[in-house]
Backbone as CSV, one residue per row, in Angstrom:
resi,resn,N_x,N_y,N_z,CA_x,CA_y,CA_z,C_x,C_y,C_z
1,UNK,5.024,-58.599,-3.371,5.655,-58.369,-2.270,5.973,-56.674,-2.353
2,UNK,5.923,-56.038,-1.328,6.179,-54.429,-1.487,7.628,-54.270,-1.576
3,UNK,8.029,-53.450,-2.478,9.279,-53.065,-2.631,9.774,-51.799,-1.506
4,UNK,10.940,-51.949,-1.209,11.597,-51.146,0.036,11.589,-49.736,-0.835
5,UNK,11.618,-48.737,-0.086,11.687,-47.205,-0.343,13.093,-46.982,-0.953
6,UNK,14.102,-47.888,-0.420,15.498,-47.388,-1.009,15.648,-47.942,-2.341
7,UNK,14.907,-49.290,-2.780,14.989,-49.870,-4.065,14.341,-48.799,-4.998
8,UNK,13.262,-48.205,-4.852,12.306,-47.497,-5.366,13.437,-46.182,-5.757
9,UNK,14.002,-45.790,-4.748,14.545,-44.447,-4.857,15.886,-44.571,-5.903
10,UNK,16.559,-45.520,-5.425,17.789,-45.924,-6.264,17.258,-46.128,-7.852
11,UNK,16.230,-46.910,-7.899,15.880,-47.119,-9.381,15.340,-45.768,-10.298
12,UNK,14.445,-45.316,-9.492,13.762,-44.106,-10.057,13.702,-42.657,-9.499
13,UNK,14.442,-42.585,-8.307,14.443,-41.273,-7.852,13.484,-41.092,-6.755
14,UNK,13.536,-39.903,-6.044,12.590,-39.679,-4.735,11.107,-39.899,-5.046
15,UNK,10.629,-39.452,-6.449,9.324,-39.541,-6.649,9.002,-40.906,-7.167
16,UNK,9.771,-42.030,-7.079,9.293,-43.320,-7.536,8.750,-43.337,-8.930
17,UNK,7.760,-44.065,-9.221,7.195,-44.239,-10.584,6.340,-43.012,-11.046
18,UNK,6.228,-42.211,-10.102,5.537,-40.858,-10.578,6.639,-39.923,-11.271
19,UNK,7.787,-40.258,-11.159,8.591,-39.388,-12.053,9.030,-37.899,-11.593
20,UNK,8.113,-37.245,-11.456,8.316,-35.888,-11.015,7.442,-35.328,-9.901
21,UNK,7.898,-34.327,-9.179,7.051,-33.542,-8.198,5.675,-33.254,-8.528
22,UNK,5.503,-32.768,-9.865,4.352,-32.402,-10.669,3.343,-33.565,-10.499
23,UNK,3.842,-34.751,-11.059,3.143,-35.863,-11.164,2.451,-36.376,-9.883
24,UNK,3.528,-36.278,-8.835,3.144,-36.687,-7.421,1.931,-35.878,-7.075
25,UNK,2.047,-34.598,-7.177,1.039,-33.552,-6.730,-0.235,-33.846,-7.449
26,UNK,-0.369,-34.235,-8.652,-1.518,-34.607,-9.298,-2.259,-35.805,-8.633
27,UNK,-1.212,-36.639,-8.474,-1.948,-38.106,-8.010,-2.418,-37.885,-6.550
28,UNK,-1.548,-37.070,-5.815,-2.087,-36.594,-4.337,-3.241,-36.008,-4.270
29,UNK,-3.486,-35.042,-5.279,-4.695,-34.368,-5.437,-5.861,-35.190,-5.882
30,UNK,-5.798,-36.058,-6.658,-6.725,-36.893,-6.949,-7.224,-37.882,-5.996
31,UNK,-6.188,-38.386,-5.250,-6.489,-39.404,-4.213,-7.023,-38.791,-3.033
32,UNK,-6.806,-37.504,-2.709,-7.319,-36.827,-1.608,-8.443,-35.880,-1.583
33,UNK,-9.034,-36.027,-3.131,-9.915,-34.857,-3.416,-11.483,-35.350,-3.067
34,UNK,-11.677,-36.797,-2.995,-12.767,-37.059,-2.357,-13.578,-37.773,-3.795
35,UNK,-13.052,-37.590,-4.840,-13.568,-38.219,-5.993,-13.532,-39.706,-6.017
36,UNK,-14.526,-40.270,-6.549,-14.769,-41.832,-6.608,-13.741,-42.156,-7.769
37,UNK,-13.577,-43.384,-7.990,-12.703,-44.063,-8.899,-13.085,-43.687,-10.257
38,UNK,-14.490,-43.995,-10.504,-14.972,-43.648,-11.853,-14.937,-41.997,-12.189
39,UNK,-14.964,-41.243,-11.076,-14.703,-39.864,-11.680,-13.276,-39.438,-11.831
40,UNK,-12.475,-40.163,-10.969,-10.820,-39.887,-11.233,-10.469,-40.330,-12.821
41,UNK,-11.194,-41.386,-13.115,-11.000,-41.994,-14.555,-11.613,-41.081,-15.450
42,UNK,-12.816,-40.417,-15.424,-13.524,-39.402,-16.238,-12.592,-38.090,-16.375
43,UNK,-11.953,-37.649,-15.157,-11.201,-36.570,-15.038,-9.888,-36.783,-15.964
44,UNK,-9.169,-38.083,-15.876,-7.879,-38.126,-16.329,-8.238,-38.603,-17.939
45,UNK,-9.376,-38.681,-18.282,-9.709,-38.935,-19.735,-9.986,-37.728,-20.559
46,UNK,-10.176,-36.483,-19.675,-10.438,-35.284,-20.121,-9.435,-34.554,-21.350
47,UNK,-9.658,-34.159,-22.113,-8.492,-33.548,-23.227,-7.877,-32.514,-22.707
48,UNK,-8.622,-31.735,-21.739,-8.104,-30.584,-21.118,-6.870,-31.089,-20.120
49,UNK,-6.977,-32.281,-19.646,-5.978,-32.988,-18.942,-4.756,-33.626,-19.671
50,UNK,-5.347,-34.170,-20.532,-4.120,-34.592,-21.567,-3.511,-33.666,-22.362
51,UNK,-3.998,-32.637,-22.549,-3.291,-31.632,-23.303,-3.598,-30.224,-22.510
52,UNK,-2.597,-29.391,-22.520,-2.715,-28.008,-21.875,-2.019,-27.095,-22.918
53,UNK,-2.595,-25.903,-22.917,-2.181,-24.660,-23.876,-0.948,-23.917,-23.110
54,UNK,0.009,-23.442,-23.940,1.091,-22.645,-23.655,0.898,-21.582,-24.434
55,UNK,0.937,-20.489,-23.961,1.052,-19.136,-24.745,2.256,-18.525,-24.519
56,UNK,3.317,-18.261,-25.478,4.687,-17.816,-25.151,4.523,-16.302,-25.633
57,UNK,5.118,-15.434,-24.601,5.347,-14.196,-24.976,6.778,-13.849,-25.092
58,UNK,7.196,-12.933,-25.879,8.629,-12.545,-26.034,8.594,-11.002,-26.513
59,UNK,8.565,-10.201,-25.390,8.454,-8.792,-25.673,7.116,-8.420,-26.415
60,UNK,6.984,-7.998,-27.523,5.801,-7.746,-28.194,5.344,-8.695,-29.173
61,UNK,6.173,-9.836,-29.515,5.781,-10.853,-30.308,5.070,-11.830,-29.818
62,UNK,4.140,-12.278,-30.472,3.090,-13.538,-29.647,3.468,-14.491,-30.541
63,UNK,3.746,-15.747,-29.939,4.020,-16.974,-30.642,2.706,-17.718,-30.681
64,UNK,2.653,-18.670,-31.802,1.154,-19.499,-31.734,1.228,-20.185,-30.607
65,UNK,-0.126,-20.566,-30.185,-0.314,-21.402,-29.249,0.083,-22.801,-29.609
66,UNK,0.744,-23.102,-28.402,1.309,-24.711,-28.427,0.650,-25.574,-27.669
67,UNK,0.352,-26.778,-28.245,-0.435,-27.863,-27.420,0.649,-28.828,-26.732
68,UNK,0.580,-29.144,-25.597,1.484,-29.811,-24.858,0.927,-30.914,-24.118
69,UNK,1.014,-31.996,-24.198,0.526,-33.189,-23.539,1.085,-33.235,-22.106
70,UNK,0.357,-33.131,-20.979,0.749,-33.568,-19.790,1.222,-34.858,-19.593
71,UNK,2.255,-35.041,-19.334,3.195,-36.306,-19.237,2.838,-37.201,-17.895
72,UNK,1.759,-37.313,-17.564,1.310,-38.234,-16.324,1.677,-39.667,-16.805
73,UNK,2.155,-40.344,-15.816,2.592,-41.896,-15.848,1.455,-42.691,-15.709
74,UNK,0.129,-42.053,-15.591,-1.091,-43.100,-15.390,-2.098,-42.240,-16.067
75,UNK,-2.962,-43.070,-16.941,-3.894,-42.329,-17.762,-5.236,-42.876,-17.277
76,UNK,-5.396,-43.609,-16.107,-6.719,-44.047,-15.572,-6.644,-44.311,-14.182
77,UNK,-7.575,-44.528,-13.413,-7.814,-44.800,-12.050,-6.998,-46.113,-11.702
78,UNK,-7.199,-47.117,-12.419,-6.537,-48.508,-12.194,-5.088,-48.416,-12.044
79,UNK,-4.357,-47.855,-13.118,-2.969,-47.411,-13.023,-2.491,-46.706,-11.999
80,UNK,-3.407,-45.571,-11.607,-3.001,-44.847,-10.479,-2.975,-45.464,-9.099
81,UNK,-3.947,-46.301,-9.069,-3.971,-47.073,-7.736,-2.991,-48.160,-7.583
82,UNK,-2.567,-48.948,-8.707,-1.381,-49.751,-8.948,-0.199,-48.888,-8.425
83,UNK,0.010,-47.914,-9.012,1.216,-47.147,-8.625,1.209,-46.688,-7.121
84,UNK,0.369,-46.417,-6.695,0.072,-45.969,-5.151,0.366,-47.486,-4.434
85,UNK,-0.369,-48.413,-4.889,-0.009,-49.906,-4.104,1.253,-50.114,-4.077
86,UNK,2.300,-49.705,-4.965,3.557,-50.113,-5.120,4.569,-49.059,-4.333
87,UNK,3.865,-47.911,-3.703,4.603,-47.336,-2.984,5.178,-48.013,-1.717
88,UNK,6.368,-47.599,-1.171,6.690,-48.319,0.001,6.045,-48.009,1.172
89,UNK,5.577,-48.940,2.027,4.791,-48.758,3.369,5.532,-48.710,4.399
90,UNK,4.955,-47.876,5.368,5.545,-48.059,6.870,4.669,-48.936,7.534
91,UNK,5.115,-49.230,8.566,4.213,-50.134,9.507,2.676,-49.483,9.697
92,UNK,1.859,-50.595,9.780,0.376,-50.251,9.783,-0.039,-49.795,11.185
93,UNK,-0.899,-48.887,11.310,-1.674,-48.325,12.510,-2.370,-49.173,12.946
94,UNK,-2.789,-49.497,14.409,-3.764,-50.182,15.046,-4.514,-49.088,15.884
95,UNK,-5.523,-49.513,16.610,-6.310,-48.920,17.458,-7.134,-49.761,18.470
96,UNK,-6.952,-49.256,19.713,-7.786,-50.094,20.660,-8.662,-49.035,21.612
97,UNK,-9.461,-49.361,21.992,-10.313,-48.533,22.802,-10.244,-49.147,24.222
98,UNK,-9.714,-48.268,25.110,-9.631,-48.391,26.450,-10.766,-47.737,27.315
99,UNK,-11.153,-48.482,28.324,-12.234,-47.982,29.328,-11.239,-47.735,30.616
100,UNK,-11.305,-46.570,31.069,-10.449,-46.201,32.172,-11.521,-45.693,33.286
101,UNK,-11.358,-46.422,34.432,-12.136,-46.319,35.677,-11.572,-45.287,36.550
102,UNK,-12.640,-44.201,36.917,-11.924,-43.312,37.948,-12.125,-43.422,39.230
103,UNK,-11.882,-42.503,39.976,-12.321,-42.589,41.535,-13.545,-41.815,41.960
104,UNK,-14.057,-40.919,40.824,-15.138,-40.110,41.144,-16.265,-40.883,40.957
105,UNK,-17.569,-40.417,41.642,-18.825,-40.871,41.356,-19.667,-39.864,40.452
106,UNK,-20.486,-40.476,39.616,-21.419,-39.738,38.707,-22.688,-39.481,39.786
107,UNK,-23.516,-38.732,39.113,-24.708,-38.237,39.684,-25.728,-39.527,40.122
108,UNK,-25.553,-40.612,39.663,-26.363,-41.856,40.190,-25.493,-42.576,41.097
109,UNK,-24.347,-42.133,41.560,-23.690,-42.652,42.546,-22.704,-43.905,41.865
110,UNK,-22.526,-43.988,40.583,-21.591,-45.020,40.143,-20.072,-44.555,39.703
111,UNK,-19.289,-45.353,39.848,-18.008,-44.930,39.573,-17.918,-44.434,38.143
112,UNK,-17.430,-43.608,37.911,-17.195,-42.671,36.520,-16.228,-43.459,35.501
113,UNK,-16.501,-43.905,34.290,-15.615,-44.201,33.429,-15.469,-43.521,32.257
114,UNK,-14.601,-43.504,31.269,-14.244,-42.844,30.201,-13.618,-43.815,29.328
115,UNK,-13.974,-43.724,27.985,-13.339,-44.608,26.771,-12.259,-43.475,26.110
116,UNK,-11.064,-44.148,25.983,-10.128,-43.564,25.422,-9.557,-44.244,24.024
117,UNK,-9.334,-43.724,22.943,-8.822,-44.602,21.770,-7.434,-44.586,21.711
118,UNK,-6.636,-45.518,21.595,-5.210,-45.582,21.625,-4.791,-46.043,20.181
119,UNK,-3.991,-45.259,19.530,-3.424,-45.695,18.580,-1.982,-45.850,18.680
120,UNK,-1.693,-47.116,17.907,-0.286,-47.453,18.123,0.464,-48.456,16.685
121,UNK,1.598,-48.551,16.763,2.107,-49.317,15.789,3.104,-50.460,16.294
122,UNK,3.133,-51.582,15.638,4.202,-52.527,16.302,5.539,-52.020,16.216
123,UNK,6.292,-52.053,17.383,7.451,-51.608,17.621,8.597,-52.294,16.827
124,UNK,8.250,-53.491,16.714,9.210,-54.270,16.064,9.284,-53.871,14.676
125,UNK,8.230,-53.793,13.897,8.004,-53.390,12.574,8.599,-51.885,12.422
126,UNK,8.561,-50.986,13.323,8.857,-49.681,13.263,10.546,-49.442,13.376
127,UNK,11.109,-50.548,14.237,12.476,-50.503,14.435,13.267,-51.229,13.118
128,UNK,12.437,-52.189,12.510,12.959,-52.701,11.335,12.814,-51.612,10.280
129,UNK,11.781,-50.864,10.149,11.732,-49.821,9.031,12.863,-48.817,9.272
130,UNK,13.126,-48.351,10.458,14.166,-47.388,10.694,15.615,-48.003,10.482
131,UNK,15.761,-49.262,10.852,17.281,-49.866,10.729,17.330,-50.063,9.015
132,UNK,16.391,-50.292,8.453,16.394,-50.571,6.992,16.321,-49.371,6.208
133,UNK,16.295,-48.195,6.554,16.236,-46.811,5.891,17.642,-46.411,5.492
134,UNK,17.931,-46.227,4.300,19.227,-45.778,3.609,19.273,-44.327,4.091
135,UNK,18.316,-43.580,4.288,18.254,-42.085,4.830,19.152,-42.038,6.241
136,UNK,18.972,-43.254,7.075,19.443,-42.960,8.463,20.785,-43.950,8.372
137,UNK,21.124,-44.775,7.387,22.384,-45.424,7.534,23.667,-44.970,8.264
138,UNK,23.959,-43.509,7.539,25.224,-42.888,8.048,25.146,-42.363,9.553
139,UNK,23.959,-42.356,10.089,23.709,-41.684,11.309,23.287,-42.748,12.556
140,UNK,23.326,-43.981,12.245,23.209,-45.145,13.400,24.542,-45.800,13.790
141,UNK,24.481,-45.795,15.077,25.762,-46.586,15.583,25.438,-47.915,15.897
142,UNK,26.215,-48.864,15.799,26.080,-50.163,15.952,27.183,-50.790,17.201
143,UNK,28.235,-50.087,17.137,29.253,-50.731,17.981,29.326,-49.726,19.326
144,UNK,29.563,-50.522,20.518,29.752,-49.785,21.780,31.060,-49.029,21.887
145,UNK,30.919,-47.815,22.477,31.798,-47.012,22.458,31.979,-46.224,23.870
146,UNK,33.277,-45.910,24.393,33.341,-45.534,25.663,33.936,-44.113,25.338
147,UNK,33.262,-42.977,25.898,33.933,-41.694,25.746,34.116,-41.186,27.210
148,UNK,35.305,-40.320,27.256,35.685,-39.757,28.348,35.860,-38.226,28.316
149,UNK,35.603,-37.561,29.324,35.849,-35.944,29.374,37.127,-35.882,30.209
150,UNK,38.099,-35.251,29.711,39.320,-35.088,30.295,39.657,-33.526,30.145
151,UNK,40.295,-33.056,31.349,40.536,-31.731,31.636,41.717,-31.709,32.403
152,UNK,42.555,-30.596,32.516,43.917,-30.617,33.499,43.318,-30.378,34.891
153,UNK,42.089,-29.695,34.906,41.505,-29.200,36.360,40.605,-30.408,36.931
154,UNK,40.100,-31.218,36.282,39.352,-32.428,36.976,39.801,-33.757,36.513
155,UNK,39.347,-34.396,37.493,39.817,-35.992,37.242,38.966,-36.476,35.844
156,UNK,39.560,-37.320,35.035,38.798,-38.011,34.002,37.550,-38.532,34.455
157,UNK,36.316,-38.254,33.346,34.902,-38.585,33.648,34.539,-39.272,32.623
158,UNK,33.727,-40.396,32.718,33.212,-41.271,31.621,31.870,-40.399,31.262
159,UNK,31.733,-40.272,29.968,30.555,-39.581,29.595,29.580,-40.504,28.658
160,UNK,28.221,-40.702,29.235,27.141,-41.350,28.739,26.055,-40.490,28.124
161,UNK,26.318,-40.339,26.671,25.284,-39.666,25.968,24.413,-40.156,25.004
162,UNK,24.919,-41.535,24.656,24.121,-42.070,23.533,23.894,-43.529,24.226
163,UNK,23.063,-44.371,23.413,22.849,-45.639,23.838,24.221,-46.605,23.741
164,UNK,24.915,-46.219,22.590,26.029,-46.948,22.721,27.142,-46.708,23.558
165,UNK,27.102,-45.600,24.158,28.113,-45.215,25.477,27.682,-45.853,26.750
166,UNK,26.606,-46.595,26.726,26.274,-47.262,27.926,27.001,-48.608,28.303
167,UNK,27.024,-49.132,29.415,27.793,-50.250,29.817,27.027,-51.555,29.277
168,UNK,25.534,-51.379,28.993,25.016,-52.674,28.426,25.207,-53.008,27.087
169,UNK,25.535,-52.061,26.172,26.198,-52.381,25.089,27.463,-53.265,25.112
170,UNK,28.450,-52.746,25.719,29.559,-53.270,25.972,29.322,-54.770,26.677
171,UNK,28.503,-54.976,27.563,28.233,-56.308,28.009,27.563,-57.258,27.019
172,UNK,26.751,-56.719,26.398,26.105,-57.627,25.333,26.822,-57.980,23.823
173,UNK,27.884,-56.836,23.544,28.289,-57.034,22.272,29.964,-57.266,22.349
174,UNK,30.760,-57.266,23.475,31.974,-57.673,23.390,32.034,-58.615,24.573
175,UNK,32.849,-59.620,24.114,33.196,-60.772,25.162,34.579,-60.425,25.609
176,UNK,35.102,-61.192,26.393,36.562,-61.285,26.972,37.416,-61.466,25.745
177,UNK,38.737,-60.701,26.221,39.840,-60.642,25.352,40.454,-61.974,25.206
178,UNK,40.661,-62.538,23.927,41.139,-63.791,23.854,42.655,-63.714,24.199
179,UNK,43.291,-64.558,24.372,44.579,-64.789,24.710,45.613,-64.121,23.521
180,UNK,45.134,-64.118,22.454,45.820,-63.438,21.341,45.949,-61.801,21.484
181,UNK,44.752,-61.649,22.425,44.780,-59.986,22.358,43.673,-59.391,21.572
182,UNK,42.959,-60.032,20.876,41.931,-59.932,20.080,40.698,-59.724,20.601
183,UNK,39.788,-58.996,20.351,38.410,-59.113,21.024,37.551,-60.011,20.001
184,UNK,36.701,-60.913,20.624,35.998,-61.662,19.962,34.556,-61.015,19.973
185,UNK,34.003,-60.542,18.863,32.767,-59.665,18.832,31.431,-60.540,18.817
186,UNK,30.625,-60.235,19.700,29.441,-60.940,19.721,28.219,-59.879,19.375
187,UNK,27.875,-59.736,18.239,26.877,-58.918,17.766,25.366,-59.219,17.858
188,UNK,24.514,-58.291,18.272,23.214,-58.629,18.151,22.554,-58.479,16.854
189,UNK,21.677,-59.440,16.638,20.954,-59.169,15.265,19.524,-58.920,15.317
190,UNK,19.294,-57.644,14.866,17.969,-57.094,14.868,17.342,-57.093,13.770
């Protein structure tokens, strides 16, 4: 089962199992470079990758060359691919080719047609991903609100600026006032 982005970030930080931005950049380079899996393996096993040299200068003094190992959390293509598979996923993309019939005729007198490819995602999965995002948690509104614009020069006017300020949210989420004076909330589950 895929782990959610929030779980990974809380546990390991924004770079997930890759630990640092530099490790992420190395992994991204390897996966987008066009190298095959066996060539990525070969690259990761090179001693130049596993160790690199640092020459330190301090004024006129030269320090001896220091060998430092690159601290990649993956040492072969299999581990790299496993780490990538463990990354949180967004909804899958789908495509569909549509044939559109026009009203113009071609040189042979037939109605012209064009093919267009439409790319789309499942909107329910997109909404679930957005509502499940901890990054958006503090910016989402779930309760209906009525806003009013008041001034001394004009009559009180209702403001509709977000979905939760509309009448539909009130109609769907808030039922009648009970005799005790409290609202009975009817919440939508998404």
